[in-house]
ROSE-4610 file (N, C-alpha, C; in Angstrom, 1 decimal, always signed):
// ROSE-4610
residu = [X/X/X/X/X/X/X/X/X/X/X/X/X/X/X/X/X/X/X/X/X/X/X/X/X/X/X/X/X/X/X/X/X/X/X/X/X/X/X/X/X/X/X/X/X/X/X/X/X/X/X/X/X/X/X/X/X/X/X/X/X/X/X/X/X/X/X/X/X/X/X/X/X/X/X/X/X/X/X/X/X/X/X/X/X/X/X/X/X/X/X/X/X/X/X/X/X/X/X/X/X/X/X/X/X/X/X/X/X/X/X/X/X/X/X/X/X/X/X/X/X/X/X/X/X/X/X/X/X/X/X/X/X/X/X/X/X/X/X/X/X/X/X/X/X/X/X/X/X/X/X/X/X/X/X/X/X/X/X/X/X/X/X/X/X/X/X/X/X/X/X/X/X/X/X/X/X]
num = [1/1/1/2/2/2/3/3/3/4/4/4/5/5/5/6/6/6/7/7/7/8/8/8/9/9/9/10/10/10/11/11/11/12/12/12/13/13/13/14/14/14/15/15/15/16/16/16/17/17/17/18/18/18/19/19/19/20/20/20/21/21/21/22/22/22/23/23/23/24/24/24/25/25/25/26/26/26/27/27/27/28/28/28/29/29/29/30/30/30/31/31/31/32/32/32/33/33/33/34/34/34/35/35/35/36/36/36/37/37/37/38/38/38/39/39/39/40/40/40/41/41/41/42/42/42/43/43/43/44/44/44/45/45/45/46/46/46/47/47/47/48/48/48/49/49/49/50/50/50/51/51/51/52/52/52/53/53/53/54/54/54/55/55/55/56/56/56/57/57/57/58/58/58/59/59/59]
x = [+0.9/+0.3/+0.9/+0.4/+1.0/+0.5/+0.9/+0.5/-0.6/-1.2/-2.2/-3.8/-4.0/-5.5/-5.6/-7.0/-7.5/-7.5/-7.5/-8.0/-8.0/-8.4/-8.5/-10.0/-10.6/-12.1/-11.9/-13.1/-13.4/-14.7/-14.8/-15.9/-16.3/-17.6/-18.1/-18.1/-18.5/-18.5/-19.1/-19.9/-20.4/-19.7/-18.6/-17.6/-18.5/-19.2/-19.9/-19.2/-19.0/-18.3/-19.4/-18.7/-19.5/-20.1/-20.9/-21.8/-21.4/-21.6/-21.4/-22.3/-21.7/-20.9/-19.4/-19.3/-18.3/-17.3/-15.9/-15.1/-14.8/-15.0/-14.6/-13.8/-13.6/-12.7/-11.7/-10.7/-9.4/-9.2/-9.2/-8.9/-7.3/-6.7/-5.2/-4.8/-5.6/-5.2/-6.0/-5.3/-5.5/-5.6/-5.6/-6.0/-5.2/-4.9/-4.6/-3.1/-2.1/-0.9/-0.5/-1.4/-1.1/-1.4/-0.7/-0.7/-0.2/-1.2/-0.8/-0.2/+0.7/+1.2/+0.6/+0.4/-0.3/+0.0/+1.2/+1.3/+0.5/+0.6/-0.1/-1.9/-2.3/-3.5/-3.9/-3.2/-3.3/-3.3/-2.2/-2.2/-3.7/-3.9/-5.3/-6.4/-6.6/-7.9/-7.7/-6.6/-6.4/-6.7/-6.3/-6.5/-8.2/-9.0/-10.2/-11.0/-10.5/-11.1/-10.9/-9.7/-9.6/-10.5/-10.7/-11.6/-13.0/-13.3/-14.6/-15.1/-14.1/-14.4/-14.2/-13.3/-13.6/-15.0/-15.4/-16.9/-17.8/-17.8/-19.0/-18.4/-18.0/-17.5/-18.4/-17.7/-18.6/-19.3/-18.9/-19.5/-20.5]
y = [-1.2/+0.0/+1.3/+2.3/+3.4/+4.5/+5.6/+6.4/+7.2/+7.2/+8.1/+7.7/+6.5/+6.3/+6.7/+7.1/+7.7/+6.5/+5.6/+4.4/+3.2/+2.2/+0.7/+0.4/-0.2/-0.8/-2.1/-2.9/-4.2/-4.2/-4.8/-4.8/-6.2/-6.4/-7.5/-7.9/-9.1/-9.7/-8.6/-7.6/-6.5/-5.3/-5.4/-4.2/-3.3/-3.5/-2.7/-2.8/-1.7/-1.6/-2.5/-3.3/-4.1/-2.9/-3.4/-2.5/-2.8/-1.7/-2.2/-3.1/-4.0/-3.8/-4.5/-4.9/-5.5/-4.3/-4.6/-3.4/-3.4/-2.5/-2.5/-1.3/-0.4/+0.9/+1.3/+1.9/+2.5/+3.6/+4.9/+6.2/+6.3/+6.8/+7.2/+8.3/+9.2/+10.4/+10.2/+10.2/+9.9/+11.1/+12.4/+13.8/+14.7/+15.7/+16.7/+16.5/+16.0/+15.8/+14.2/+13.4/+12.1/+11.5/+10.8/+10.1/+8.7/+7.7/+6.3/+5.9/+4.9/+4.3/+2.9/+2.4/+1.3/+0.1/+0.0/-1.1/-0.8/+0.5/+0.8/+0.7/+1.0/+0.8/-0.8/-1.5/-3.0/-3.7/-3.3/-3.6/-3.1/-1.8/-1.5/-2.2/-2.5/-3.3/-4.7/-5.4/-6.6/-6.6/-5.5/-5.5/-5.4/-4.7/-4.4/-5.8/-6.7/-8.0/-9.0/-8.9/-9.6/-9.3/-8.1/-7.7/-7.8/-7.8/-8.3/-9.6/-10.5/-11.9/-12.6/-11.8/-12.2/-12.0/-10.7/-10.3/-11.2/-11.5/-12.2/-13.5/-14.4/-15.9/-16.6/-17.2/-17.9/-19.2/-19.6/-20.9/-20.5]
z = [+0.1/+0.0/+0.1/-0.7/-0.5/+0.7/+0.8/+1.8/+1.4/+0.3/-0.3/+0.2/+0.7/+1.2/+2.7/+2.8/+4.1/+5.2/+4.6/+6.0/+5.1/+6.2/+5.7/+6.0/+5.0/+5.1/+4.8/+5.5/+5.1/+4.4/+3.3/+2.5/+2.4/+1.9/+1.8/+0.2/-0.3/-1.7/-2.5/-2.1/-3.1/-2.9/-2.3/-2.1/-1.4/-0.5/+0.4/+2.0/+2.5/+4.1/+4.8/+5.7/+6.9/+7.7/+8.5/+9.4/+10.8/+11.7/+13.2/+13.8/+14.6/+15.5/+14.9/+13.7/+13.3/+12.9/+13.2/+13.2/+11.7/+10.9/+9.5/+9.0/+9.8/+9.2/+10.5/+9.7/+10.7/+9.6/+10.3/+9.6/+9.8/+8.5/+8.7/+9.6/+9.9/+10.6/+12.2/+13.2/+14.7/+15.2/+14.6/+15.5/+14.4/+15.2/+14.4/+13.7/+14.4/+14.1/+13.9/+14.2/+13.9/+12.8/+12.0/+10.9/+11.0/+10.8/+10.9/+9.6/+10.1/+8.8/+8.4/+7.2/+6.8/+7.7/+8.2/+9.3/+10.6/+11.0/+12.1/+12.1/+10.8/+10.6/+10.5/+10.0/+10.0/+11.3/+12.1/+13.4/+14.4/+14.1/+14.9/+14.4/+13.2/+12.8/+13.2/+13.2/+13.7/+15.2/+16.0/+17.4/+17.5/+16.8/+16.9/+16.4/+15.5/+15.2/+16.1/+17.1/+18.2/+19.3/+19.8/+20.7/+20.3/+18.9/+18.7/+18.7/+18.4/+18.5/+19.8/+20.7/+22.3/+22.8/+22.4/+22.9/+22.3/+21.0/+20.3/+19.7/+20.7/+20.0/+19.1/+18.4/+17.1/+17.8/+19.0/+19.5/+20.8]
């Protein structure tokens, strides 16, 4: 990925963003001066996925 996208989004098979409560989006900017790297956004989204699945287990 380059640094030109505004964030990371998880899409369904029809390329539509997933809906809450499923974590589906992380913004690149984290405030006035904070710009997240691609790696930072991927780590944040992964942490959100882990929290979601711990809260809503599949079984």
